[in-house]
N, C-alpha and C positions, 0 to 999 in steps of 0.2 A: 504493499499500499504506500502510495506516495503521500507527501505532506498535504498537497491540496485535496487528495482523496479523504483524508482524515477530517478536514474542515466540515464536510457535509455531515458526517457522523456526529461531530461535536455540536453542530448547530441543531440537529434533530434531538439529540439528548438534552440540550439546553431548553429547547421548546417544550419537550415532555416534562422536564423538571419544573419549568415555570407553570405549566398547566396543573401539575400535581401540587404545587405550592398554593395555587388558588383554591384548590379543594381542601387543603389543610387549613388555610385561613378561614374558609367557610365553616369547617367542622369546629374549629376553635371558637369562633363567634357563636355558633349554635350551642356549643357546650356551655359557655359562660352564660348565655341567655336562659337555658333550660335546667341547668343543674347548679344553681347558685348555692344550694344547701350542702354541696359536697365538702369534704374536708379540705383544709387549706393546703395540705401537702399534695393532694391530687391536683388542685388548681395550679400550684407552683410547678409541678411536673408538666402539665399541659402548656403553661406559659414558656417553660424552658425549652420544650420541644419546638414550639412555635418560633421562638427566638433563634434557635440553632437552625431551623429550616430557613428563616429569613436571611441569616448570615450565609448559608449555603447558596441560595439563589443570588444573593448580592455578589459573592465572589465568582459565581458562575457567569453572571452577566459581565462582570468586569473582564473575565478571561475571554469570553466570546468577543467583546469589543476590542480587546488588546490584540488578539490574533486574527480576527476576521475583518475588522473595520479600519483600524489604525494603519497597519502596514500593507498598503496597496501593492507594494512590490512582491509580497509573498504570493498574492493571488495571481499576478502576471509572471509566472515562473519562467516562461520562455522569453520575456523581455530582458534586454541588457539592463544592468543595474544603473547605468547613467541616465536612463529614462524615468527613473522613479522620483526625481525631484530632490535628490540629496545633494 
């Protein structure tokens, strides 16, 4: 697999992860709305999982931007490096 071939896989994985993050956010919201009488330890664990998932999606979006949007030279692999504006 070449480097540009891995970009598509990373993008699809990032999109699926972002979709699952939306589902996690909805489940967290529904949990706090409907189960407000639960123990504070359980509420803390739910909040911690949501925060960790938020961090994961943030780092994933940064990685996708860093490798797919920022360096246009990597996408144009067959172009000479002097055409990349450096």
